[in-house]
TORNU-885305 format. One line per field, with one value per residue (C-alpha): residue in three letters; residue number from 1; x, y, z. Coordinates in pm, whole numbers, plus 32768, in hexadecimal, padded with zeros to 4 digits. Layout:
BEGIN
type <- (ALA:...) $
seq <- (NUM:...) $
x <- (X:...) $
y <- (Y:...) $
z <- (Z:...) $
***
This chain:
BEGIN
type <- (MET:LEU:GLY:GLN:PHE:SER:TYR:GLY:SER:ILE:LEU:SER:LYS:GLN:HIS:PRO:LEU:TYR:ASN:ARG:ILE:ASP:SER:PHE:VAL:ARG:PHE:VAL:ASP:SER:LYS:ALA:ASN:GLY:GLU:GLY:LEU:ASN:SER:LYS:LEU:ASN:SER:ASP:ASP:VAL:ILE:PHE:ALA:ILE:TRP:GLY:LEU:ALA:ARG:LEU:GLY:TYR:SER:SER:SER:ARG:SER:THR:SER:SER:GLN:LEU:LEU:SER:THR:LEU:ILE:HIS:THR:THR:TYR:GLY:MET:LEU:PRO:ASN:LEU:SER:HIS:GLU:GLN:LEU:THR:VAL:PHE:LEU:ARG:ALA:LEU:GLY:LYS:MET:MET:TYR:ARG:VAL:ASP:ALA:PRO:THR:VAL:PRO:THR:LEU:VAL:SER:ALA:LEU:TYR:SER:ASN:ARG:ASN:ASP:PHE:THR:LEU:ASN:GLU:LEU:ILE:THR:VAL:ILE:TRP:GLY:LEU:THR:ARG:THR:LYS:LEU:VAL:THR:ARG:LYS:SER:TRP:ASP:PRO:LYS:THR:THR:ASP:THR:THR:GLU:GLN:MET:ILE:GLN:LEU:LEU:PHE:ASP:GLN:ALA:SER:THR:ILE:VAL:LEU:LYS:ASN:PRO:ASP:SER:GLY:THR:LEU:LEU:ARG:GLY:GLY:HIS:LEU:VAL:ASN:LEU:LEU:TYR:ALA:PHE:SER:TYR:THR:LYS:HIS:PRO:ALA:THR:GLN:GLN:LEU:LEU:THR:ALA:MET:ALA:GLN:SER:VAL:SER:GLN:THR:LEU:ARG:SER:VAL:THR:PRO:LEU:GLU:LEU:ASN:MET:LEU:TYR:ARG:THR:TYR:VAL:GLU:SER:GLY:VAL:LEU:ASP:ALA:ARG:ILE:ASP:ARG:ALA:MET:LYS:ARG:TYR:VAL:ALA:MET:ASN:SER:GLU:GLU:PHE:ASN:GLY:SER:THR:ALA:LEU:ALA:LEU:LEU:TYR:GLU:TYR:SER:ARG:ALA:VAL:ALA:ARG:SER:LYS:THR:PRO:ALA:GLU:GLY:SER:VAL:VAL:SER:GLN:LEU:PHE:GLU:VAL:VAL:ASN:ARG:SER:MET:GLU:GLY:TYR:ASN:ARG:ASN:ASP:LEU:VAL:TYR:VAL:MET:CYS:CYS:TYR:ASP:ALA:PHE:ASP:VAL:HIS:PRO:THR:SER:SER:ILE:ALA:SER:ILE:ILE:GLN:THR:LEU:ARG:ALA:ASP:CYS:SER:SER:LEU:GLN:PRO:VAL:GLN:TRP:PHE:TYR:THR:LEU:ARG:CYS:LEU:ALA:HIS:CYS:PRO:GLU:VAL:VAL:LYS:SER:ALA:GLU:GLY:ALA:GLU:PHE:MET:ARG:THR:LEU:TYR:ASP:CYS:VAL:LEU:GLN:CYS:LYS:GLU:SER:SER:VAL:GLN:MET:THR:GLY:VAL:ARG:CYS:MET:LEU:MET:ARG:VAL:MET:SER:MET:ASN:LEU:MET:ASP:ASP:SER:ALA:LEU:ILE:ALA:PHE:PHE:GLN:LYS:ASP:PHE:ALA:ALA:HIS:PRO:ARG:CYS:TYR:ASP:ALA:ARG:SER:ILE:CYS:GLN:LEU:LEU:TRP:THR:SER:SER:VAL:THR:SER:ALA:ILE:GLY:MET:ARG:ASP:SER:PRO:PRO:ALA:ILE:PHE:PRO:SER:SER:PHE:VAL:VAL:SER:LEU:VAL:LYS:ARG:PHE:SER:ALA:GLU:CYS:SER:SER:LYS:ASN:ARG:VAL:SER:PRO:MET:ASP:LEU:VAL:TYR:VAL:ILE:ARG:SER:LEU:SER:PRO:TYR:TYR:LYS:ARG:ASP:LYS:SER:VAL:VAL:ALA:PRO:LEU:ALA:LEU:SER:LEU:GLY:VAL:SER:SER:TRP:CYS:LEU:HIS:ASN:GLU:THR:ALA:VAL:THR:PRO:PHE:LEU:MET:SER:GLU:LEU:LEU:ILE:GLY:PHE:ALA:ARG:VAL:GLY:VAL:THR:PRO:THR:PRO:LEU:LEU:GLU:PHE:PHE:ASP:HIS:HIS:PHE:ALA:SER:ARG:ILE:ASN:THR:PHE:SER:ASP:GLU:GLN:LEU:VAL:LYS:VAL:LEU:CYS:CYS:PHE:SER:ILE:LEU:LYS:LYS:ASP:ASN:SER:ALA:ILE:PRO:SER:ILE:LEU:ASP:GLN:LEU:SER:ILE:ALA:VAL:SER:THR:LEU:SER:ASN:HIS:ASP:ALA:LEU:VAL:PHE:PHE:TRP:CYS:ILE:THR:GLN:VAL:ALA:PRO:THR:ARG:LYS:GLU:LEU:VAL:VAL:ARG:VAL:ILE:ASP:ASP:ILE:GLU:ARG:ARG:ASP:LEU:THR:GLU:ASP:GLN:LYS:LYS:SER:PHE:MET:ARG:ASN:ARG:SER:VAL:VAL:GLU:GLY:ASN:MET) $
seq <- (1:2:3:4:5:6:7:8:9:10:11:12:13:14:15:16:17:18:19:20:21:22:23:24:25:26:27:28:29:30:31:32:33:34:35:36:37:38:39:40:41:42:43:44:45:46:47:48:49:50:51:52:53:54:55:56:57:58:59:60:61:62:63:64:65:66:67:68:69:70:71:72:73:74:75:76:77:78:79:80:81:82:83:84:85:86:87:88:89:90:91:92:93:94:95:96:97:98:99:100:101:102:103:104:105:106:107:108:109:110:111:112:113:114:115:116:117:118:119:120:121:122:123:124:125:126:127:128:129:130:131:132:133:134:135:136:137:138:139:140:141:142:143:144:145:146:147:148:149:150:151:152:153:154:155:156:157:158:159:160:161:162:163:164:165:166:167:168:169:170:171:172:173:174:175:176:177:178:179:180:181:182:183:184:185:186:187:188:189:190:191:192:193:194:195:196:197:198:199:200:201:202:203:204:205:206:207:208:209:210:211:212:213:214:215:216:217:218:219:220:221:222:223:224:225:226:227:228:229:230:231:232:233:234:235:236:237:238:239:240:241:242:243:244:245:246:247:248:249:250:251:252:253:254:255:256:257:258:259:260:261:262:263:264:265:266:267:268:269:270:271:272:273:274:275:276:277:278:279:280:281:282:283:284:285:286:287:288:289:290:291:292:293:294:295:296:297:298:299:300:301:302:303:304:305:306:307:308:309:310:311:312:313:314:315:316:317:318:319:320:321:322:323:324:325:326:327:328:329:330:331:332:333:334:335:336:337:338:339:340:341:342:343:344:345:346:347:348:349:350:351:352:353:354:355:356:357:358:359:360:361:362:363:364:365:366:367:368:369:370:371:372:373:374:375:376:377:378:379:380:381:382:383:384:385:386:387:388:389:390:391:392:393:394:395:396:397:398:399:400:401:402:403:404:405:406:407:408:409:410:411:412:413:414:415:416:417:418:419:420:421:422:423:424:425:426:427:428:429:430:431:432:433:434:435:436:437:438:439:440:441:442:443:444:445:446:447:448:449:450:451:452:453:454:455:456:457:458:459:460:461:462:463:464:465:466:467:468:469:470:471:472:473:474:475:476:477:478:479:480:481:482:483:484:485:486:487:488:489:490:491:492:493:494:495:496:497:498:499:500:501:502:503:504:505:506:507:508:509:510:511:512:513:514:515:516:517:518:519:520:521:522:523:524:525:526:527:528:529:530:531:532:533:534:535:536:537:538:539:540:541:542:543:544:545:546:547:548:549:550:551:552:553:554:555:556:557:558:559:560:561:562:563:564:565:566:567:568:569:570:571:572:573:574:575:576:577:578:579:580:581:582:583:584:585:586:587:588:589:590:591:592:593:594:595:596:597:598:599:600:601:602:603:604:605:606:607:608:609:610:611:612:613:614:615:616:617:618:619:620:621:622:623:624:625:626:627:628:629:630:631:632) $
x <- (92FD:925E:926C:925F:90F8:912D:9132:9277:937F:94D9:95F3:96BE:9837:9844:9787:9866:97FC:9852:99BE:996E:9856:991E:9A44:995D:98C9:9A25:9A85:9955:99AB:9AF5:9A44:991A:98EA:97B4:97D6:9806:96DA:95FD:964D:963A:952B:93BC:92FF:9288:93EE:9464:9342:9353:94CE:94A9:93A5:9488:95AA:94C3:9451:95BC:95FE:96B5:9671:970D:97CF:9944:993E:9843:987B:988E:98F4:9803:96E4:973A:9755:9609:9550:95D9:957C:9419:9404:940B:92F4:9201:9105:90E0:90CA:8F85:8ED3:8F4E:90B8:9096:900E:9137:9228:9191:9190:9304:9357:928C:9333:9489:941D:94C0:94DD:9461:952C:947E:945D:93B2:92AA:91AC:91CB:9199:906E:8FD4:8FF0:8F48:8E35:8DF4:8DBC:8CEF:8BAB:8C54:8CE1:8C2E:8C08:8D33:8E06:8D9A:8DFA:8F51:8F7D:8F2C:8FFC:9121:90F8:90FE:922E:92F7:92B1:91F2:90D2:90F8:9007:9028:8F8F:8E37:8E36:8CE5:8D6B:8E96:8EC7:8FCD:8F3F:9006:8F86:8E23:8E3E:8EC4:8D9D:8CAB:8D4B:8D23:8BC3:8B68:8BDC:8B26:89E6:89E1:8A19:8927:8814:884A:88ED:88CB:89C7:8ACD:8A5E:8AA9:8C0D:8D3F:8DDC:8F04:8E2B:8D58:8E92:8F1D:8DD7:8DBF:8F34:8F2A:8E14:8E89:8FFB:8FB8:8EAD:8DA9:8C76:8B94:8C67:8B8A:8A4D:8AE3:8B5E:8A12:8948:8A23:8A39:893B:89D4:8B36:8ADA:8A56:8B8C:8C70:8C12:8CD9:8E04:8F6C:8FF4:90B6:8F7C:8EC0:8FD0:8FB7:8E3C:8E27:8F3A:8E81:8D49:8E07:8EE5:8DC3:8D00:8BCE:8C01:8AB1:8A42:8A05:8B6E:8BEB:8B1B:8B88:8CF6:8CD0:8C18:8D2C:8E3D:8D7D:8D56:8E9E:8FA9:908C:909E:9143:92BA:937F:935F:91E7:919B:9268:91D2:906E:90B7:913C:900E:8F24:8FD1:8F8E:8E23:8DF5:8E99:8DB9:8C76:8CD2:8C3D:8CDD:8DAD:8D36:8E1A:8E0F:8E76:8F97:9013:9001:90C1:91C1:91F9:9265:9332:93EC:9457:94C9:95AB:96F1:9683:9632:9713:9741:9614:9539:95B8:9554:93F6:93F0:9441:9326:9232:92A7:9269:911D:9086:912D:91EC:934F:9404:954C:961D:95AB:95D8:9731:9793:970F:97CE:990D:98E1:9887:99AD:9AA5:9A01:9979:9A18:9974:9813:9732:96BC:955B:95E5:96A1:955E:9486:9595:95AE:9436:9425:9544:9491:938F:948E:955E:95E2:969F:9712:97A9:9856:99C0:9951:9866:9972:9A64:995E:98FB:9A65:9A94:9950:999F:9AE6:9A38:9929:9A1E:9AF4:99C4:99BD:9874:9772:960F:94C8:9515:9671:95EF:94F2:960B:96DC:95B4:9565:96D6:96D8:95A0:9636:9788:96E1:965C:97C0:9850:9940:9A07:9951:99EE:9A73:9916:987E:997C:9933:97BC:97F2:98DE:980F:96C7:9760:97CA:96A5:956B:9483:951A:9474:9307:9207:924D:93C6:939D:92A5:939E:94BD:9401:9359:949A:9558:9441:9409:957E:95A5:9466:94D6:962A:9700:97CB:9893:9861:97CD:9690:963A:9731:96DC:971B:95E1:9624:962B:94EC:943B:94B2:9434:92E2:92BB:9306:9207:9101:913C:90FD:8FB2:8F2B:8F70:8E73:8EB8:9013:8FC3:8F01:8E3D:8F3E:9056:8FA8:8F85:90F0:917A:90AC:910D:927B:9286:9251:93BF:9438:9340:93BA:9521:94FF:93D0:9378:922C:92BF:92B5:9159:90CC:915A:90BF:8F6B:8F4F:8F8F:8EA5:8D8A:8DB5:8DBA:8C79:8BC2:8C23:8BE2:8AAA:8A30:8B82:8B74:8AFE:8ABD:8C08:8CC9:8C19:8C5E:8DCE:8DFE:8D50:8E12:8F54:8F45:8EDB:900E:90F9:905D:8F97:8E28:8DC1:8CA2:8C44:8C47:8B68:8A77:8A7B:8A26:8904:8877:889E:88AF:8821:86C4:8745:8802:8775:884E:8986:8A04:8A32:8BAB:8B8C:8A9F:8B9C:8C9B:8BA8:8B48:8CB7:8CFB:8BED:8C74:8DDF:8D81:8C7B:8B82:8A0F:894B:87DC:8831:88CE:8789:8736:8896:8888:8737:87AC:88F1:8846:8779:88AA:89A5:89B7:8A27:8B42:8CAA:8D5B:8E11:8CD6:8C12:8D1D:8D2E:8BB3:8BC0:8CC7:8BEE:8ACB:8BA5:8BDD:8A8A:8984:8A08:88B3:87F5:87E6:872B:8821:894D:88D0:8888:89E3:8A91:89D4:8A39:8BA8:8BBF:8B5F:8C78:8DD0:8EAE:9026:90CF:90F1:8F84:8F1C:8FE1:8F41:8DE8:8E17:8EA1:8D76:8C85:8CFF:8CD0:8B6D:8B05:8B8B:8AA5:896B) $
y <- (2F08:2FA9:311F:3174:31E8:334D:3464:348C:338D:333C:33D0:32A3:32A6:325E:33A1:34A9:35B1:34D9:353F:36B2:36A3:35C2:36B2:37D3:3716:36C2:3831:3895:377D:3826:396E:38E1:3920:3931:3A9B:3B1C:3A60:3AD3:3C3E:3C39:3B38:3B2F:39EE:39C9:39E3:38D7:37E6:37FA:37DF:3697:3621:3682:35BB:3491:34A0:34A4:3362:33DF:3335:32E0:31B7:31DC:31B4:32CE:33A4:351D:3601:3701:3607:35B6:3726:3779:365E:36B7:3820:37AD:36F5:3844:38CB:37A7:384C:3973:38C0:38C6:3786:37B5:37D3:36A5:35DC:3633:35EA:3490:344B:3496:33CB:32A7:32B2:32A6:31AC:32A2:323C:3358:3397:32EA:3427:34D9:33CD:3445:35AC:3542:3462:356C:366E:3580:3530:36A2:36DD:35A1:3658:3738:361D:35C3:344E:3453:3509:341D:32F4:338D:33C1:325B:31D8:32AD:322F:30CA:30F9:319C:3070:3143:304C:2EDE:2DC3:2E19:2F6B:2EC9:2E50:2ED2:2ED8:2FB6:30DF:3182:32D0:32CE:3174:31DF:330D:3231:3147:326A:32EB:3194:3171:32C1:3252:3104:31AA:329D:3187:308D:3192:31C3:308C:3125:322E:3147:31AF:331B:32D8:32DD:3189:31F0:325F:3125:304E:3110:30F1:2F78:2F4C:300A:2F2F:2DDE:2E08:2E5F:2D4F:2E4C:2D9C:2E3F:2DD2:2CB7:2D80:2EA5:2DD1:2D1C:2E5D:2F03:2DDA:2E64:2FBF:2F33:2E4B:2F7A:3048:2F36:2FA0:30E1:308C:304B:2EE6:2F2F:2FA8:2E77:2D9C:2E3B:2E35:2CCC:2C67:2D0B:2C3F:2AF9:2B14:2B82:2A4C:2B04:2AF9:2B51:2ABA:2C1A:2C7C:2B3D:2B7A:2CE6:2C7E:2B81:2C7F:2D80:2C89:2C27:2D92:2E29:2D1A:2DFA:2EF5:2DFA:2DF3:2CC9:2D2F:2D6D:2C38:2B57:2BE9:2BBC:2A5E:29FA:2A88:29DF:2893:28C6:291D:27E2:270B:2798:277F:2627:268C:2665:2788:285A:27E5:2928:29FA:2913:2907:2A82:2AC8:29B7:2A4F:2B95:2ADD:2A06:2B2A:2BEC:2AD9:2B94:2CB1:2BD9:2BBC:2A76:2AB6:2AF0:29B1:28E6:297C:2913:27AF:27C3:282A:271A:2619:26AC:26A5:255E:2608:2585:2612:2556:265C:2778:26AB:2638:27A2:2810:270A:2764:28C9:285C:276C:288B:2921:27E6:281C:2974:28EE:28D1:2775:27C3:2815:26CC:261A:26B4:2687:2517:24EB:2565:247F:2359:2374:23A4:2264:22C3:23E9:232A:2218:230F:237D:24D5:2436:234E:2471:2540:2420:23DF:254E:2561:2419:24AD:25EE:2535:244A:2572:2614:2595:263A:2552:25CA:2554:2626:2594:2433:2474:24E8:23B2:22CA:2371:2361:21EA:21C2:2277:21CB:2076:20CF:20DB:1FB7:20A8:203A:20C7:1FE6:2111:21A7:205D:2048:21B1:216D:205B:212C:2268:21BC:212A:2287:2356:227E:23AD:2438:2319:2366:2281:22F9:22C7:2167:2119:2195:20CC:1F84:1FA8:2000:1EDF:1DE4:1E48:1E45:1CE8:1C67:1CC0:1C24:1D5B:1CE4:1BAC:1ACB:1B10:1B6E:1C94:1D9C:1DDE:1CE6:1C5E:1D13:1E63:1E12:1DBD:1F05:1FCC:1F1E:1F57:20C8:20D4:202A:212F:223F:2196:21F9:236C:2443:2498:23F9:22D2:22D0:21A6:2179:216E:203F:1F9B:1FCA:1F53:1E13:1DCD:1E0B:1CF8:1BD7:1BB6:1BCD:1AC1:19DB:1A14:1A07:1923:19FD:1AA1:1B8F:1CBE:1C70:1C3A:1D89:1E2D:1D8A:1E36:1F8C:1F50:1EDF:2018:20F5:205B:208A:21FA:2239:216D:2251:223A:20BF:2087:1F3B:1F6D:1F98:1E76:1D87:1DEC:1DC1:1C70:1BD5:1C7B:1BDE:1A8E:1A88:1ABC:19AA:1A7D:1A5D:1BC7:1B79:1CE5:1D37:1C0F:1C7F:1DDC:1D42:1C7C:1DB0:1EAD:1DF1:1C90:1D0F:1E03:1D1E:1DDC:1F09:1E42:1E29:1CCE:1CE9:1D49:1C27:1B34:1BB3:1B94:1A33:19DB:1A50:196B:184D:1878:1896:1783:1865:1830:1972:19C6:1A9F:1986:190F:1A73:1AA5:1962:19BF:1B19:1A99:197B:1A7B:1B50:1A3B:1A87:1BED:1B87:1B94:1A4A:1A6E:1AB9:19A5:18A5:1927:1911:17AC:1753:17F0:1715:15E1:1656:16D8:1647:1519:146F:1588:14CE:15D5:16E4:1606:15B0:171D:178F:166D:16B6:1824:17DF:16DB:17E5:18CE:18FA:1891:1887:1738:177D:17E1:16A3:15CD:1682:1654:14E0:14A7:154F:14A7:1350:13AB:1426:1308:1212:12AC:12A8) $
z <- (8BA9:8CD8:8CF9:8B88:8B8E:8C06:8B07:8A4B:89ED:8A69:8998:8928:894C:87D7:878B:86E2:87E1:890E:8935:891C:8A1A:8B02:8AF2:8B47:8C6F:8CEE:8CD0:8D9C:8E91:8EDB:8F25:8FE2:9153:9226:9293:9132:90B1:91CD:9188:900C:8FB5:9013:905A:8EF1:8E72:8F64:8F27:8DAD:8DB0:8E6F:8D75:8C53:8CE2:8D1A:8BAF:8B3D:8BFA:8D2E:8E7A:8FC8:8F3C:8F12:8D99:8D66:8E9B:8EA8:8FC3:8F35:8F53:90BB:9114:906E:911D:9272:922F:91E2:932D:93DE:92FF:9329:9416:9328:91D9:9114:90B0:8F49:8FBE:90A2:8F7D:8E9E:8FBC:8FFB:8E86:8E77:8FAE:8F29:8DD6:8E7C:8F8A:9077:91E3:92BD:93F9:951D:95F5:94D1:948E:9595:9516:93AB:93F4:94D4:93BD:92C9:93C0:9405:9291:9255:920A:9107:9033:8EF2:8EB3:8DC6:8EC9:8FDF:8F06:8ECA:9041:90A8:8F86:8FFB:9160:90DD:9000:9117:91F9:92F3:92D4:9329:9370:94E1:9494:9487:95EF:9670:97D4:978D:9874:9797:9724:95E0:9584:95D7:94EE:93D5:9408:93ED:92AC:9209:9294:91FF:90A6:90B8:9135:900F:8F12:8FAD:8FB3:8E3F:8DA6:8C4B:8CB0:8C1C:8AC0:8B1A:8B8D:8AAF:8A83:8B5A:8C7E:8C68:8C73:8D9A:8E5B:8E36:8E6B:8FB5:903E:8FB8:9003:916F:9195:9204:9298:9194:9069:8FEB:9024:8F65:8E43:8E24:8E30:8D27:8C3A:8B44:8B2F:8B21:8A01:8941:8991:890B:87AB:87CA:88A7:8843:883B:897B:8A2C:89AD:8A42:8B98:8BA5:8B33:8C26:8D47:8D04:8CCF:8E01:8EDF:8E7D:8DFC:8C83:8BEB:8AA0:8A1D:8A66:89C2:8888:8876:888E:8774:869D:86DB:8673:853A:84CE:8549:8542:8471:8592:867C:86A9:872A:8895:889B:87CA:88AF:89EC:896E:88EF:8A45:8AFD:8A07:8A4F:8BC2:8B7D:8AAC:8BB8:8CC8:8C05:8B76:8A28:88CF:8853:872E:8616:854F:867D:86CD:8565:8536:8675:862F:84D7:857C:8683:8588:84B1:85E7:866D:8633:8714:8842:8971:8A2F:8B12:89E2:8942:8A75:8A5A:88ED:895B:8A5B:894A:885C:896A:89DF:8882:881F:8708:86E2:85B0:85BE:850A:85ED:872A:86BB:867A:87CD:8894:87DA:8853:89B5:89C7:89C0:8AF5:8B98:8CEE:8D09:8CE0:8E0F:8E7E:8E0D:8CB3:8CAA:8D00:8BEF:8AEB:8B47:8B48:89E2:897C:8A1E:8907:87F1:87D7:867F:8713:8848:876E:8685:86AB:8725:8820:88A8:88D6:8988:8A6B:8AD0:8B22:8BE6:8C97:8D17:8D85:8E44:8EF0:8F5B:8FFD:9164:91BD:925B:9221:918B:9057:9021:9058:8F44:8E5E:8EA4:8E6B:8D1F:8CC0:8CFE:8C29:8AFF:8B1F:8B14:89BA:8933:89FD:8AA9:8BD9:8D07:8E11:8ED3:8EDB:8F4F:906B:90C5:90E4:91E4:92B7:929B:92F2:942D:949B:941A:93F1:9409:92CA:920E:91CE:912D:8FCB:8FEB:9076:8F62:8E5F:8EF3:8F09:8DB7:8CFD:8D97:8D5A:8BEF:8BAB:8C38:8B95:8A34:8A68:8A71:8B99:8BDD:8D0A:8E02:8D43:8E25:8E8E:8FFB:9117:91BC:9305:9250:9191:92D8:9374:9249:9252:93C8:9394:927A:9356:9464:9360:930A:945E:9421:936C:91FE:9201:911F:8FD8:8F4E:8E39:8F3B:8FD3:8E7F:8E1A:8F68:8F6E:8E05:8E5F:8F65:8E74:8DFF:8F66:8FD4:8EC0:8F2C:90A7:90CE:91F8:9254:9357:926F:91E0:933E:93AE:927E:92BA:940D:9374:924E:9334:9407:92D0:9248:9392:939E:922C:91E0:90C9:9019:8FFF:8E9B:8DE8:8D33:8E79:8F23:8E03:8DF4:8F6A:8F7A:8E5A:8ED1:902A:8F9E:8EBE:8FE6:90B9:91AF:9209:9252:9340:9394:9221:91D0:92E0:9248:90F6:918B:9236:911D:8FD2:8FE4:8F92:8E89:8D9E:8C73:8CCE:8C6F:8B0B:8A77:8A93:8C03:8C47:8BB4:8CB1:8DD4:8D6C:8D3F:8EA4:8F30:8E5C:8EC8:9037:9017:90CA:90A4:907E:9050:8F22:8E56:8DAC:8D3F:8CBC:8BF6:8B5F:8AF5:8A5F:89A9:88E9:889B:8855:86E0:872A:8813:87A1:8765:88AF:8977:88CB:8928:8A8E:8AA3:8A25:8B2B:8C3B:8BCC:8C00:8D67:8DDA:8CEC:8C2D:8C33:8B83:8A3A:896F:89D6:8990:8834:87DE:8845:8795:8653:8666:86A7:8592:8495:8504:846C:8590:85BA:85F6:876B:8780:86CB:87C2:88E7:8854:8812:896E:8A15:8926:8989:8AF7:8ACE:89EA:8AEA:8BF1:8B1B) $
***
């Protein structure tokens, strides 16, 4: 997609004129030599011949190479000090379009020529120059080292600084630029991670949002992507994009619609705001009718978008995995992962004949891959999750995990461990496996939990939901092993995480952790102290459901706590709004921590008696009722 914003368009190999022009170029190739060109062509002839070849799609790659192109470019190298600023602009535009790698010895001469003409460039020309430098890989993130003593790097810095200075002095200049030049400007800064990128994007947001009315869908894609990937998506840009899609959806083709849909999914994920349904549906409409024209990489992006927007059309997904199955071994690990993640939310496809065939093929491909890395571990964990949905035999994968973890423990990050433990615990809990009820031996579970706890001490390695899923996962293992070794190891990591992430500890997280540890027989003393310090006086910040879990924790552990009276009072008022399950748990807690509070007991009993309970719930209620009435 990059590099298609210069003037002119590439002549497709399917174009009827292609063979004639290609034959002519090959004829000239056979006659081309540096001396002949130097004597017969002036600098304008050479520069515009290079630009013409670039527009036709020739480049330095083997599939589109041309001896004529190489000869012309090397001829231009000798002319660099004498070229005008207009000629230099066209030359950089051509090099950028072809992503041509300039010979290393020529780089200082080229950059020096550009720098010498810096004051003659118009803003459009200067943008083309820095874009060309970026596309030819002459600019990297290292180029912005303020302490560099490399003269060439210093001149590149000054060329970029000149462009940013002009724009920042007049942010509205964006409305005066063609869409292509605006894209190239922002691309050059964002792609190279220039220090002024965010400042530039923020300053130009207003003018860019106005310019979006008149750009092409491809230019819209690139501008929107720049803002999303740079982390400075402005609400004005977002609104302008949505307005453009609403008014011009018929102008999108399959490629531009898919690219924009993917970037929008990333924007929604980062902002944690709901997606605009009309935008998603309009873009998906274009994507779905363009399915036959997509290659395998495009199809994986389609799967990513389905998953991101929680849209899972079974027929389309089944068709996609049939196509991917034929080329499964050629997919990259990251493509395996995103395909599996989409399937994890589409059980109908996984359980179908097509899904089973695809999973068997992918299973073989993943097992044959001997790479040990965080990425591949993530793929294998996701594979196990999806296979468990269809009761497929994954014993070889389970054995591999144990062997691989022993050899490469650092390849297992918090998310992978969370996925492993959660999948195995859920599978065993719903009776998918025979005895033993959990699939991993206790020693392996302890090793995984210790590794997870170590990750808890590292910054930004563990999310709150990782903690929740891991503590929930330990319950089946505790019931099987009757051991608190794994829960105790986890409690150390969780306590450390909470101390280092105080603001991230919400009432939801606290309630889940407290009840989770209570269920596996551990008294999390540091966590209880954290609760006393941060939450005991703020019980009203908890929901009723969360308070039931906190109270249940105190009841299971038989721990007295100053917050218990407040919790009882708040729940007694809300008892009629509790679910049957929570109401029964609350009643059981009363039998443990406040059996003598007659008024409370009577209120809860009256409420439960009016409910429509299952037979098991009725037995539980009567059992607890007899206990509490015996204590009154």
